[in-house]
mmCIF file of the N, C-alpha and C atoms, coordinates in Angstrom:
data_MODEL
# 
_entry.id   MODEL 
# 
loop_
_atom_site.group_PDB 
_atom_site.id 
_atom_site.type_symbol 
_atom_site.label_atom_id 
_atom_site.label_alt_id 
_atom_site.label_comp_id 
_atom_site.label_asym_id 
_atom_site.label_entity_id 
_atom_site.label_seq_id 
_atom_site.pdbx_PDB_ins_code 
_atom_site.Cartn_x 
_atom_site.Cartn_y 
_atom_site.Cartn_z 
_atom_site.occupancy 
_atom_site.B_iso_or_equiv 
_atom_site.pdbx_formal_charge 
_atom_site.auth_seq_id 
_atom_site.auth_comp_id 
_atom_site.auth_asym_id 
_atom_site.auth_atom_id 
_atom_site.pdbx_PDB_model_num 
ATOM 1   N N  . UNK A 1 1  ? 98.434  96.700  114.080 1.00 0.00 ? 1  UNK A N  1 
ATOM 2   C CA . UNK A 1 1  ? 99.850  96.635  113.939 1.00 0.00 ? 1  UNK A CA 1 
ATOM 3   C C  . UNK A 1 1  ? 100.463 96.729  115.325 1.00 0.00 ? 1  UNK A C  1 
ATOM 4   N N  . UNK A 1 2  ? 101.466 95.903  115.591 1.00 0.00 ? 2  UNK A N  1 
ATOM 5   C CA . UNK A 1 2  ? 102.235 95.969  116.827 1.00 0.00 ? 2  UNK A CA 1 
ATOM 6   C C  . UNK A 1 2  ? 103.692 96.211  116.468 1.00 0.00 ? 2  UNK A C  1 
ATOM 7   N N  . UNK A 1 3  ? 104.289 97.207  117.111 1.00 0.00 ? 3  UNK A N  1 
ATOM 8   C CA . UNK A 1 3  ? 105.659 97.599  116.810 1.00 0.00 ? 3  UNK A CA 1 
ATOM 9   C C  . UNK A 1 3  ? 106.507 97.378  118.055 1.00 0.00 ? 3  UNK A C  1 
ATOM 10  N N  . UNK A 1 4  ? 107.597 96.645  117.898 1.00 0.00 ? 4  UNK A N  1 
ATOM 11  C CA . UNK A 1 4  ? 108.499 96.348  119.013 1.00 0.00 ? 4  UNK A CA 1 
ATOM 12  C C  . UNK A 1 4  ? 109.841 97.019  118.812 1.00 0.00 ? 4  UNK A C  1 
ATOM 13  N N  . UNK A 1 5  ? 110.562 97.177  119.915 1.00 0.00 ? 5  UNK A N  1 
ATOM 14  C CA . UNK A 1 5  ? 111.887 97.777  119.908 1.00 0.00 ? 5  UNK A CA 1 
ATOM 15  C C  . UNK A 1 5  ? 111.889 98.982  120.823 1.00 0.00 ? 5  UNK A C  1 
ATOM 16  N N  . UNK A 1 6  ? 112.803 99.898  120.567 1.00 0.00 ? 6  UNK A N  1 
ATOM 17  C CA . UNK A 1 6  ? 112.839 101.163 121.308 1.00 0.00 ? 6  UNK A CA 1 
ATOM 18  C C  . UNK A 1 6  ? 111.866 102.102 120.604 1.00 0.00 ? 6  UNK A C  1 
ATOM 19  N N  . UNK A 1 7  ? 110.589 102.036 121.028 1.00 0.00 ? 7  UNK A N  1 
ATOM 20  C CA . UNK A 1 7  ? 109.535 102.778 120.342 1.00 0.00 ? 7  UNK A CA 1 
ATOM 21  C C  . UNK A 1 7  ? 108.702 103.639 121.293 1.00 0.00 ? 7  UNK A C  1 
ATOM 22  N N  . UNK A 1 8  ? 109.063 103.664 122.551 1.00 0.00 ? 8  UNK A N  1 
ATOM 23  C CA . UNK A 1 8  ? 108.393 104.554 123.500 1.00 0.00 ? 8  UNK A CA 1 
ATOM 24  C C  . UNK A 1 8  ? 109.411 105.567 124.005 1.00 0.00 ? 8  UNK A C  1 
ATOM 25  N N  . UNK A 1 9  ? 108.943 106.800 124.191 1.00 0.00 ? 9  UNK A N  1 
ATOM 26  C CA . UNK A 1 9  ? 109.836 107.858 124.653 1.00 0.00 ? 9  UNK A CA 1 
ATOM 27  C C  . UNK A 1 9  ? 110.680 108.470 123.554 1.00 0.00 ? 9  UNK A C  1 
ATOM 28  N N  . UNK A 1 10 ? 110.330 108.201 122.291 1.00 0.00 ? 10 UNK A N  1 
ATOM 29  C CA . UNK A 1 10 ? 111.097 108.732 121.157 1.00 0.00 ? 10 UNK A CA 1 
ATOM 30  C C  . UNK A 1 10 ? 110.174 109.430 120.151 1.00 0.00 ? 10 UNK A C  1 
ATOM 31  N N  . UNK A 1 11 ? 109.006 109.901 120.612 1.00 0.00 ? 11 UNK A N  1 
ATOM 32  C CA . UNK A 1 11 ? 108.022 110.601 119.775 1.00 0.00 ? 11 UNK A CA 1 
ATOM 33  C C  . UNK A 1 11 ? 107.427 109.712 118.699 1.00 0.00 ? 11 UNK A C  1 
ATOM 34  N N  . UNK A 1 12 ? 107.418 108.395 118.939 1.00 0.00 ? 12 UNK A N  1 
ATOM 35  C CA . UNK A 1 12 ? 106.895 107.467 117.949 1.00 0.00 ? 12 UNK A CA 1 
ATOM 36  C C  . UNK A 1 12 ? 105.418 107.716 117.672 1.00 0.00 ? 12 UNK A C  1 
ATOM 37  N N  . UNK A 1 13 ? 104.608 107.880 118.713 1.00 0.00 ? 13 UNK A N  1 
ATOM 38  C CA . UNK A 1 13 ? 103.179 108.099 118.513 1.00 0.00 ? 13 UNK A CA 1 
ATOM 39  C C  . UNK A 1 13 ? 102.919 109.412 117.791 1.00 0.00 ? 13 UNK A C  1 
ATOM 40  N N  . UNK A 1 14 ? 103.576 110.479 118.198 1.00 0.00 ? 14 UNK A N  1 
ATOM 41  C CA . UNK A 1 14 ? 103.354 111.785 117.573 1.00 0.00 ? 14 UNK A CA 1 
ATOM 42  C C  . UNK A 1 14 ? 103.758 111.778 116.103 1.00 0.00 ? 14 UNK A C  1 
ATOM 43  N N  . UNK A 1 15 ? 104.877 111.166 115.794 1.00 0.00 ? 15 UNK A N  1 
ATOM 44  C CA . UNK A 1 15 ? 105.328 111.116 114.402 1.00 0.00 ? 15 UNK A CA 1 
ATOM 45  C C  . UNK A 1 15 ? 104.453 110.188 113.563 1.00 0.00 ? 15 UNK A C  1 
ATOM 46  N N  . UNK A 1 16 ? 103.986 109.095 114.160 1.00 0.00 ? 16 UNK A N  1 
ATOM 47  C CA . UNK A 1 16 ? 103.068 108.208 113.446 1.00 0.00 ? 16 UNK A CA 1 
ATOM 48  C C  . UNK A 1 16 ? 101.789 108.968 113.105 1.00 0.00 ? 16 UNK A C  1 
ATOM 49  N N  . UNK A 1 17 ? 101.267 109.707 114.062 1.00 0.00 ? 17 UNK A N  1 
ATOM 50  C CA . UNK A 1 17 ? 100.058 110.497 113.833 1.00 0.00 ? 17 UNK A CA 1 
ATOM 51  C C  . UNK A 1 17 ? 100.288 111.530 112.728 1.00 0.00 ? 17 UNK A C  1 
ATOM 52  N N  . UNK A 1 18 ? 101.433 112.181 112.750 1.00 0.00 ? 18 UNK A N  1 
ATOM 53  C CA . UNK A 1 18 ? 101.739 113.193 111.730 1.00 0.00 ? 18 UNK A CA 1 
ATOM 54  C C  . UNK A 1 18 ? 101.781 112.561 110.338 1.00 0.00 ? 18 UNK A C  1 
ATOM 55  N N  . UNK A 1 19 ? 102.449 111.412 110.224 1.00 0.00 ? 19 UNK A N  1 
ATOM 56  C CA . UNK A 1 19 ? 102.543 110.735 108.924 1.00 0.00 ? 19 UNK A CA 1 
ATOM 57  C C  . UNK A 1 19 ? 101.175 110.260 108.454 1.00 0.00 ? 19 UNK A C  1 
ATOM 58  N N  . UNK A 1 20 ? 100.381 109.707 109.359 1.00 0.00 ? 20 UNK A N  1 
ATOM 59  C CA . UNK A 1 20 ? 99.048  109.228 108.983 1.00 0.00 ? 20 UNK A CA 1 
ATOM 60  C C  . UNK A 1 20 ? 98.160  110.386 108.527 1.00 0.00 ? 20 UNK A C  1 
ATOM 61  N N  . UNK A 1 21 ? 98.138  111.450 109.310 1.00 0.00 ? 21 UNK A N  1 
ATOM 62  C CA . UNK A 1 21 ? 97.292  112.605 108.957 1.00 0.00 ? 21 UNK A CA 1 
ATOM 63  C C  . UNK A 1 21 ? 97.709  113.214 107.627 1.00 0.00 ? 21 UNK A C  1 
ATOM 64  N N  . UNK A 1 22 ? 99.009  113.288 107.372 1.00 0.00 ? 22 UNK A N  1 
ATOM 65  C CA . UNK A 1 22 ? 99.482  113.909 106.135 1.00 0.00 ? 22 UNK A CA 1 
ATOM 66  C C  . UNK A 1 22 ? 99.065  113.102 104.906 1.00 0.00 ? 22 UNK A C  1 
ATOM 67  N N  . UNK A 1 23 ? 98.740  111.834 105.102 1.00 0.00 ? 23 UNK A N  1 
ATOM 68  C CA . UNK A 1 23 ? 98.314  110.977 103.997 1.00 0.00 ? 23 UNK A CA 1 
ATOM 69  C C  . UNK A 1 23 ? 96.807  110.702 104.009 1.00 0.00 ? 23 UNK A C  1 
ATOM 70  N N  . UNK A 1 24 ? 96.082  111.360 104.920 1.00 0.00 ? 24 UNK A N  1 
ATOM 71  C CA . UNK A 1 24 ? 94.645  111.185 104.994 1.00 0.00 ? 24 UNK A CA 1 
ATOM 72  C C  . UNK A 1 24 ? 94.214  109.839 105.553 1.00 0.00 ? 24 UNK A C  1 
ATOM 73  N N  . UNK A 1 25 ? 95.073  109.236 106.378 1.00 0.00 ? 25 UNK A N  1 
ATOM 74  C CA . UNK A 1 25 ? 94.797  107.930 106.969 1.00 0.00 ? 25 UNK A CA 1 
ATOM 75  C C  . UNK A 1 25 ? 94.150  108.129 108.337 1.00 0.00 ? 25 UNK A C  1 
ATOM 76  N N  . UNK A 1 26 ? 93.061  107.403 108.597 1.00 0.00 ? 26 UNK A N  1 
ATOM 77  C CA . UNK A 1 26 ? 92.403  107.447 109.894 1.00 0.00 ? 26 UNK A CA 1 
ATOM 78  C C  . UNK A 1 26 ? 92.936  106.361 110.801 1.00 0.00 ? 26 UNK A C  1 
ATOM 79  N N  . UNK A 1 27 ? 92.541  106.434 112.081 1.00 0.00 ? 27 UNK A N  1 
ATOM 80  C CA . UNK A 1 27 ? 92.923  105.390 113.023 1.00 0.00 ? 27 UNK A CA 1 
ATOM 81  C C  . UNK A 1 27 ? 93.441  105.954 114.324 1.00 0.00 ? 27 UNK A C  1 
ATOM 82  N N  . UNK A 1 28 ? 94.311  105.180 114.970 1.00 0.00 ? 28 UNK A N  1 
ATOM 83  C CA . UNK A 1 28 ? 94.846  105.583 116.265 1.00 0.00 ? 28 UNK A CA 1 
ATOM 84  C C  . UNK A 1 28 ? 96.165  104.870 116.540 1.00 0.00 ? 28 UNK A C  1 
ATOM 85  N N  . UNK A 1 29 ? 96.883  105.389 117.542 1.00 0.00 ? 29 UNK A N  1 
ATOM 86  C CA . UNK A 1 29 ? 98.147  104.801 117.985 1.00 0.00 ? 29 UNK A CA 1 
ATOM 87  C C  . UNK A 1 29 ? 98.230  104.941 119.497 1.00 0.00 ? 29 UNK A C  1 
ATOM 88  N N  . UNK A 1 30 ? 98.790  103.935 120.175 1.00 0.00 ? 30 UNK A N  1 
ATOM 89  C CA . UNK A 1 30 ? 98.934  104.004 121.626 1.00 0.00 ? 30 UNK A CA 1 
ATOM 90  C C  . UNK A 1 30 ? 100.125 103.173 122.085 1.00 0.00 ? 30 UNK A C  1 
ATOM 91  N N  . UNK A 1 31 ? 100.666 103.550 123.250 1.00 0.00 ? 31 UNK A N  1 
ATOM 92  C CA . UNK A 1 31 ? 101.704 102.767 123.908 1.00 0.00 ? 31 UNK A CA 1 
ATOM 93  C C  . UNK A 1 31 ? 101.050 101.621 124.657 1.00 0.00 ? 31 UNK A C  1 
ATOM 94  N N  . UNK A 1 32 ? 101.712 100.485 124.698 1.00 0.00 ? 32 UNK A N  1 
ATOM 95  C CA . UNK A 1 32 ? 101.274 99.348  125.489 1.00 0.00 ? 32 UNK A CA 1 
ATOM 96  C C  . UNK A 1 32 ? 102.173 99.216  126.720 1.00 0.00 ? 32 UNK A C  1 
ATOM 97  N N  . UNK A 1 33 ? 101.654 98.647  127.798 1.00 0.00 ? 33 UNK A N  1 
ATOM 98  C CA . UNK A 1 33 ? 102.444 98.511  129.027 1.00 0.00 ? 33 UNK A CA 1 
ATOM 99  C C  . UNK A 1 33 ? 103.729 97.690  128.858 1.00 0.00 ? 33 UNK A C  1 
ATOM 100 N N  . UNK A 1 34 ? 103.768 96.808  127.861 1.00 0.00 ? 34 UNK A N  1 
ATOM 101 C CA . UNK A 1 34 ? 104.949 95.958  127.665 1.00 0.00 ? 34 UNK A CA 1 
ATOM 102 C C  . UNK A 1 34 ? 106.046 96.623  126.829 1.00 0.00 ? 34 UNK A C  1 
ATOM 103 N N  . UNK A 1 35 ? 105.870 97.906  126.472 1.00 0.00 ? 35 UNK A N  1 
ATOM 104 C CA . UNK A 1 35 ? 106.899 98.639  125.730 1.00 0.00 ? 35 UNK A CA 1 
ATOM 105 C C  . UNK A 1 35 ? 106.666 98.708  124.236 1.00 0.00 ? 35 UNK A C  1 
ATOM 106 N N  . UNK A 1 36 ? 105.683 97.988  123.748 1.00 0.00 ? 36 UNK A N  1 
ATOM 107 C CA . UNK A 1 36 ? 105.372 98.053  122.319 1.00 0.00 ? 36 UNK A CA 1 
ATOM 108 C C  . UNK A 1 36 ? 104.426 99.204  122.032 1.00 0.00 ? 36 UNK A C  1 
ATOM 109 N N  . UNK A 1 37 ? 104.247 99.492  120.748 1.00 0.00 ? 37 UNK A N  1 
ATOM 110 C CA . UNK A 1 37 ? 103.268 100.469 120.283 1.00 0.00 ? 37 UNK A CA 1 
ATOM 111 C C  . UNK A 1 37 ? 102.263 99.713  119.425 1.00 0.00 ? 37 UNK A C  1 
ATOM 112 N N  . UNK A 1 38 ? 100.978 100.020 119.624 1.00 0.00 ? 38 UNK A N  1 
ATOM 113 C CA . UNK A 1 38 ? 99.905  99.427  118.836 1.00 0.00 ? 38 UNK A CA 1 
ATOM 114 C C  . UNK A 1 38 ? 99.271  100.521 117.991 1.00 0.00 ? 38 UNK A C  1 
ATOM 115 N N  . UNK A 1 39 ? 98.933  100.202 116.749 1.00 0.00 ? 39 UNK A N  1 
ATOM 116 C CA . UNK A 1 39 ? 98.319  101.198 115.871 1.00 0.00 ? 39 UNK A CA 1 
ATOM 117 C C  . UNK A 1 39 ? 97.312  100.535 114.951 1.00 0.00 ? 39 UNK A C  1 
ATOM 118 N N  . UNK A 1 40 ? 96.295  101.304 114.578 1.00 0.00 ? 40 UNK A N  1 
ATOM 119 C CA . UNK A 1 40 ? 95.295  100.903 113.594 1.00 0.00 ? 40 UNK A CA 1 
ATOM 120 C C  . UNK A 1 40 ? 95.265  102.000 112.537 1.00 0.00 ? 40 UNK A C  1 
ATOM 121 N N  . UNK A 1 41 ? 95.345  101.611 111.267 1.00 0.00 ? 41 UNK A N  1 
ATOM 122 C CA . UNK A 1 41 ? 95.303  102.546 110.155 1.00 0.00 ? 41 UNK A CA 1 
ATOM 123 C C  . UNK A 1 41 ? 94.161  102.174 109.229 1.00 0.00 ? 41 UNK A C  1 
ATOM 124 N N  . UNK A 1 42 ? 93.494  103.190 108.695 1.00 0.00 ? 42 UNK A N  1 
ATOM 125 C CA . UNK A 1 42 ? 92.404  102.939 107.762 1.00 0.00 ? 42 UNK A CA 1 
ATOM 126 C C  . UNK A 1 42 ? 92.387  104.033 106.705 1.00 0.00 ? 42 UNK A C  1 
ATOM 127 N N  . UNK A 1 43 ? 92.262  103.621 105.460 1.00 0.00 ? 43 UNK A N  1 
ATOM 128 C CA . UNK A 1 43 ? 92.218  104.565 104.359 1.00 0.00 ? 43 UNK A CA 1 
ATOM 129 C C  . UNK A 1 43 ? 92.549  103.861 103.067 1.00 0.00 ? 43 UNK A C  1 
ATOM 130 N N  . UNK A 1 44 ? 92.824  104.623 102.023 1.00 0.00 ? 44 UNK A N  1 
ATOM 131 C CA . UNK A 1 44 ? 93.207  104.020 100.749 1.00 0.00 ? 44 UNK A CA 1 
ATOM 132 C C  . UNK A 1 44 ? 94.456  103.149 100.940 1.00 0.00 ? 44 UNK A C  1 
ATOM 133 N N  . UNK A 1 45 ? 94.470  102.006 100.283 1.00 0.00 ? 45 UNK A N  1 
ATOM 134 C CA . UNK A 1 45 ? 95.561  101.041 100.483 1.00 0.00 ? 45 UNK A CA 1 
ATOM 135 C C  . UNK A 1 45 ? 96.941  101.659 100.271 1.00 0.00 ? 45 UNK A C  1 
ATOM 136 N N  . UNK A 1 46 ? 97.104  102.475 99.228  1.00 0.00 ? 46 UNK A N  1 
ATOM 137 C CA . UNK A 1 46 ? 98.412  103.069 98.959  1.00 0.00 ? 46 UNK A CA 1 
ATOM 138 C C  . UNK A 1 46 ? 98.848  103.991 100.095 1.00 0.00 ? 46 UNK A C  1 
ATOM 139 N N  . UNK A 1 47 ? 97.896  104.705 100.698 1.00 0.00 ? 47 UNK A N  1 
ATOM 140 C CA . UNK A 1 47 ? 98.219  105.618 101.793 1.00 0.00 ? 47 UNK A CA 1 
ATOM 141 C C  . UNK A 1 47 ? 98.556  104.846 103.061 1.00 0.00 ? 47 UNK A C  1 
ATOM 142 N N  . UNK A 1 48 ? 97.768  103.822 103.358 1.00 0.00 ? 48 UNK A N  1 
ATOM 143 C CA . UNK A 1 48 ? 98.042  102.987 104.534 1.00 0.00 ? 48 UNK A CA 1 
ATOM 144 C C  . UNK A 1 48 ? 99.396  102.314 104.376 1.00 0.00 ? 48 UNK A C  1 
ATOM 145 N N  . UNK A 1 49 ? 99.686  101.795 103.189 1.00 0.00 ? 49 UNK A N  1 
ATOM 146 C CA . UNK A 1 49 ? 100.969 101.132 102.968 1.00 0.00 ? 49 UNK A CA 1 
ATOM 147 C C  . UNK A 1 49 ? 102.137 102.091 103.160 1.00 0.00 ? 49 UNK A C  1 
ATOM 148 N N  . UNK A 1 50 ? 101.971 103.340 102.766 1.00 0.00 ? 50 UNK A N  1 
ATOM 149 C CA . UNK A 1 50 ? 103.037 104.329 102.968 1.00 0.00 ? 50 UNK A CA 1 
ATOM 150 C C  . UNK A 1 50 ? 103.310 104.538 104.453 1.00 0.00 ? 50 UNK A C  1 
ATOM 151 N N  . UNK A 1 51 ? 102.257 104.584 105.268 1.00 0.00 ? 51 UNK A N  1 
ATOM 152 C CA . UNK A 1 51 ? 102.441 104.745 106.713 1.00 0.00 ? 51 UNK A CA 1 
ATOM 153 C C  . UNK A 1 51 ? 103.065 103.483 107.303 1.00 0.00 ? 51 UNK A C  1 
ATOM 154 N N  . UNK A 1 52 ? 102.603 102.325 106.884 1.00 0.00 ? 52 UNK A N  1 
ATOM 155 C CA . UNK A 1 52 ? 103.182 101.063 107.356 1.00 0.00 ? 52 UNK A CA 1 
ATOM 156 C C  . UNK A 1 52 ? 104.668 101.003 107.017 1.00 0.00 ? 52 UNK A C  1 
ATOM 157 N N  . UNK A 1 53 ? 105.034 101.399 105.822 1.00 0.00 ? 53 UNK A N  1 
ATOM 158 C CA . UNK A 1 53 ? 106.445 101.414 105.424 1.00 0.00 ? 53 UNK A CA 1 
ATOM 159 C C  . UNK A 1 53 ? 107.247 102.336 106.338 1.00 0.00 ? 53 UNK A C  1 
ATOM 160 N N  . UNK A 1 54 ? 106.702 103.518 106.655 1.00 0.00 ? 54 UNK A N  1 
ATOM 161 C CA . UNK A 1 54 ? 107.400 104.453 107.537 1.00 0.00 ? 54 UNK A CA 1 
ATOM 162 C C  . UNK A 1 54 ? 107.573 103.856 108.932 1.00 0.00 ? 54 UNK A C  1 
ATOM 163 N N  . UNK A 1 55 ? 106.541 103.180 109.441 1.00 0.00 ? 55 UNK A N  1 
ATOM 164 C CA . UNK A 1 55 ? 106.601 102.603 110.788 1.00 0.00 ? 55 UNK A CA 1 
ATOM 165 C C  . UNK A 1 55 ? 107.777 101.641 110.921 1.00 0.00 ? 55 UNK A C  1 
ATOM 166 N N  . UNK A 1 56 ? 108.138 100.956 109.865 1.00 0.00 ? 56 UNK A N  1 
ATOM 167 C CA . UNK A 1 56 ? 109.282 100.041 109.928 1.00 0.00 ? 56 UNK A CA 1 
ATOM 168 C C  . UNK A 1 56 ? 110.586 100.775 110.246 1.00 0.00 ? 56 UNK A C  1 
ATOM 169 N N  . UNK A 1 57 ? 110.663 102.047 109.938 1.00 0.00 ? 57 UNK A N  1 
ATOM 170 C CA . UNK A 1 57 ? 111.839 102.868 110.259 1.00 0.00 ? 57 UNK A CA 1 
ATOM 171 C C  . UNK A 1 57 ? 111.627 103.643 111.546 1.00 0.00 ? 57 UNK A C  1 
ATOM 172 N N  . UNK A 1 58 ? 110.446 104.264 111.657 1.00 0.00 ? 58 UNK A N  1 
ATOM 173 C CA . UNK A 1 58 ? 110.145 105.086 112.833 1.00 0.00 ? 58 UNK A CA 1 
ATOM 174 C C  . UNK A 1 58 ? 110.901 106.397 112.811 1.00 0.00 ? 58 UNK A C  1 
ATOM 175 N N  . UNK A 1 59 ? 110.688 107.217 113.836 1.00 0.00 ? 59 UNK A N  1 
ATOM 176 C CA . UNK A 1 59 ? 111.357 108.507 113.915 1.00 0.00 ? 59 UNK A CA 1 
ATOM 177 C C  . UNK A 1 59 ? 112.817 108.358 114.342 1.00 0.00 ? 59 UNK A C  1 
ATOM 178 N N  . UNK A 1 60 ? 113.566 109.437 114.201 1.00 0.00 ? 60 UNK A N  1 
ATOM 179 C CA . UNK A 1 60 ? 114.947 109.445 114.667 1.00 0.00 ? 60 UNK A CA 1 
ATOM 180 C C  . UNK A 1 60 ? 114.942 109.131 116.158 1.00 0.00 ? 60 UNK A C  1 
ATOM 181 N N  . UNK A 1 61 ? 115.820 108.279 116.604 1.00 0.00 ? 61 UNK A N  1 
ATOM 182 C CA . UNK A 1 61 ? 115.879 107.890 118.006 1.00 0.00 ? 61 UNK A CA 1 
ATOM 183 C C  . UNK A 1 61 ? 115.201 106.565 118.289 1.00 0.00 ? 61 UNK A C  1 
ATOM 184 N N  . UNK A 1 62 ? 114.326 106.134 117.386 1.00 0.00 ? 62 UNK A N  1 
ATOM 185 C CA . UNK A 1 62 ? 113.661 104.842 117.545 1.00 0.00 ? 62 UNK A CA 1 
ATOM 186 C C  . UNK A 1 62 ? 114.555 103.736 116.995 1.00 0.00 ? 62 UNK A C  1 
ATOM 187 N N  . UNK A 1 63 ? 114.344 102.536 117.506 1.00 0.00 ? 63 UNK A N  1 
ATOM 188 C CA . UNK A 1 63 ? 115.040 101.353 116.994 1.00 0.00 ? 63 UNK A CA 1 
ATOM 189 C C  . UNK A 1 63 ? 113.989 100.248 116.870 1.00 0.00 ? 63 UNK A C  1 
ATOM 190 N N  . UNK A 1 64 ? 113.338 100.194 115.727 1.00 0.00 ? 64 UNK A N  1 
ATOM 191 C CA . UNK A 1 64 ? 112.280 99.214  115.485 1.00 0.00 ? 64 UNK A CA 1 
ATOM 192 C C  . UNK A 1 64 ? 112.925 97.855  115.238 1.00 0.00 ? 64 UNK A C  1 
ATOM 193 N N  . UNK A 1 65 ? 112.515 96.851  116.030 1.00 0.00 ? 65 UNK A N  1 
ATOM 194 C CA . UNK A 1 65 ? 113.063 95.507  115.857 1.00 0.00 ? 65 UNK A CA 1 
ATOM 195 C C  . UNK A 1 65 ? 112.085 94.574  115.155 1.00 0.00 ? 65 UNK A C  1 
ATOM 196 N N  . UNK A 1 66 ? 110.786 94.823  115.300 1.00 0.00 ? 66 UNK A N  1 
ATOM 197 C CA . UNK A 1 66 ? 109.815 94.014  114.568 1.00 0.00 ? 66 UNK A CA 1 
ATOM 198 C C  . UNK A 1 66 ? 108.496 94.770  114.443 1.00 0.00 ? 66 UNK A C  1 
ATOM 199 N N  . UNK A 1 67 ? 107.788 94.456  113.363 1.00 0.00 ? 67 UNK A N  1 
ATOM 200 C CA . UNK A 1 67 ? 106.473 95.029  113.095 1.00 0.00 ? 67 UNK A CA 1 
ATOM 201 C C  . UNK A 1 67 ? 105.560 93.883  112.680 1.00 0.00 ? 67 UNK A C  1 
ATOM 202 N N  . UNK A 1 68 ? 104.513 93.669  113.450 1.00 0.00 ? 68 UNK A N  1 
ATOM 203 C CA . UNK A 1 68 ? 103.519 92.648  113.125 1.00 0.00 ? 68 UNK A CA 1 
ATOM 204 C C  . UNK A 1 68 ? 102.291 93.354  112.563 1.00 0.00 ? 68 UNK A C  1 
ATOM 205 N N  . UNK A 1 69 ? 101.976 93.063  111.306 1.00 0.00 ? 69 UNK A N  1 
ATOM 206 C CA . UNK A 1 69 ? 100.863 93.717  110.617 1.00 0.00 ? 69 UNK A CA 1 
ATOM 207 C C  . UNK A 1 69 ? 99.758  92.698  110.378 1.00 0.00 ? 69 UNK A C  1 
ATOM 208 N N  . UNK A 1 70 ? 98.552  93.092  110.693 1.00 0.00 ? 70 UNK A N  1 
ATOM 209 C CA . UNK A 1 70 ? 97.382  92.267  110.410 1.00 0.00 ? 70 UNK A CA 1 
ATOM 210 C C  . UNK A 1 70 ? 96.411  93.121  109.613 1.00 0.00 ? 70 UNK A C  1 
ATOM 211 N N  . UNK A 1 71 ? 96.105  92.706  108.386 1.00 0.00 ? 71 UNK A N  1 
ATOM 212 C CA . UNK A 1 71 ? 95.177  93.441  107.534 1.00 0.00 ? 71 UNK A CA 1 
ATOM 213 C C  . UNK A 1 71 ? 93.771  92.968  107.819 1.00 0.00 ? 71 UNK A C  1 
ATOM 214 N N  . UNK A 1 72 ? 92.818  93.892  107.839 1.00 0.00 ? 72 UNK A N  1 
ATOM 215 C CA . UNK A 1 72 ? 91.434  93.531  108.107 1.00 0.00 ? 72 UNK A CA 1 
ATOM 216 C C  . UNK A 1 72 ? 90.475  94.455  107.388 1.00 0.00 ? 72 UNK A C  1 
ATOM 217 N N  . UNK A 1 73 ? 89.207  94.266  107.694 1.00 0.00 ? 73 UNK A N  1 
ATOM 218 C CA . UNK A 1 73 ? 88.160  95.084  107.093 1.00 0.00 ? 73 UNK A CA 1 
ATOM 219 C C  . UNK A 1 73 ? 88.104  96.462  107.744 1.00 0.00 ? 73 UNK A C  1 
ATOM 220 N N  . UNK A 1 74 ? 87.669  97.443  106.972 1.00 0.00 ? 74 UNK A N  1 
ATOM 221 C CA . UNK A 1 74 ? 87.521  98.813  107.478 1.00 0.00 ? 74 UNK A CA 1 
ATOM 222 C C  . UNK A 1 74 ? 86.468  98.847  108.575 1.00 0.00 ? 74 UNK A C  1 
ATOM 223 N N  . UNK A 1 75 ? 86.731  99.721  109.583 1.00 0.00 ? 75 UNK A N  1 
ATOM 224 C CA . UNK A 1 75 ? 85.796  99.864  110.698 1.00 0.00 ? 75 UNK A CA 1 
ATOM 225 C C  . UNK A 1 75 ? 85.191  101.262 110.778 1.00 0.00 ? 75 UNK A C  1 
ATOM 226 N N  . UNK A 1 76 ? 85.500  102.104 109.821 1.00 0.00 ? 76 UNK A N  1 
ATOM 227 C CA . UNK A 1 76 ? 84.932  103.445 109.808 1.00 0.00 ? 76 UNK A CA 1 
ATOM 228 C C  . UNK A 1 76 ? 85.691  104.457 110.654 1.00 0.00 ? 76 UNK A C  1 
ATOM 229 N N  . UNK A 1 77 ? 87.004  104.253 110.811 1.00 0.00 ? 77 UNK A N  1 
ATOM 230 C CA . UNK A 1 77 ? 87.818  105.204 111.586 1.00 0.00 ? 77 UNK A CA 1 
ATOM 231 C C  . UNK A 1 77 ? 87.813  106.570 110.892 1.00 0.00 ? 77 UNK A C  1 
ATOM 232 N N  . UNK A 1 78 ? 87.574  107.614 111.674 1.00 0.00 ? 78 UNK A N  1 
ATOM 233 C CA . UNK A 1 78 ? 87.585  108.989 111.161 1.00 0.00 ? 78 UNK A CA 1 
ATOM 234 C C  . UNK A 1 78 ? 88.683  109.765 111.878 1.00 0.00 ? 78 UNK A C  1 
ATOM 235 N N  . UNK A 1 79 ? 89.535  110.430 111.130 1.00 0.00 ? 79 UNK A N  1 
ATOM 236 C CA . UNK A 1 79 ? 90.627  111.170 111.737 1.00 0.00 ? 79 UNK A CA 1 
ATOM 237 C C  . UNK A 1 79 ? 91.662  110.224 112.339 1.00 0.00 ? 79 UNK A C  1 
ATOM 238 N N  . UNK A 1 80 ? 92.735  110.798 112.842 1.00 0.00 ? 80 UNK A N  1 
ATOM 239 C CA . UNK A 1 80 ? 93.780  109.988 113.478 1.00 0.00 ? 80 UNK A CA 1 
ATOM 240 C C  . UNK A 1 80 ? 94.071  110.559 114.847 1.00 0.00 ? 80 UNK A C  1 
ATOM 241 N N  . UNK A 1 81 ? 94.088  109.714 115.849 1.00 0.00 ? 81 UNK A N  1 
ATOM 242 C CA . UNK A 1 81 ? 94.284  110.192 117.234 1.00 0.00 ? 81 UNK A CA 1 
ATOM 243 C C  . UNK A 1 81 ? 95.332  109.367 117.956 1.00 0.00 ? 81 UNK A C  1 
ATOM 244 N N  . UNK A 1 82 ? 95.901  110.005 118.962 1.00 0.00 ? 82 UNK A N  1 
ATOM 245 C CA . UNK A 1 82 ? 96.840  109.350 119.874 1.00 0.00 ? 82 UNK A CA 1 
ATOM 246 C C  . UNK A 1 82 ? 96.050  108.978 121.118 1.00 0.00 ? 82 UNK A C  1 
ATOM 247 N N  . UNK A 1 83 ? 96.111  107.736 121.482 1.00 0.00 ? 83 UNK A N  1 
ATOM 248 C CA . UNK A 1 83 ? 95.398  107.262 122.674 1.00 0.00 ? 83 UNK A CA 1 
ATOM 249 C C  . UNK A 1 83 ? 96.341  107.232 123.854 1.00 0.00 ? 83 UNK A C  1 
# 
């Protein structure tokens, strides 16, 4: 997933990690040099979809302008980390 807009410097990664962990979703999130945020989520479809839905809003202070989602096969992600 790639998230564009005002998504760096607004606790986007920390809040994404909190939402993912609370739903038992594995994966990671990181800032990209171009100002976007990249994330990988893995877990039950309903849980991943809940996190994806939240990412479209983001935390208070964020202004998400676009979210590009690519669904793929599981890679065995364990836990959720901020890169």
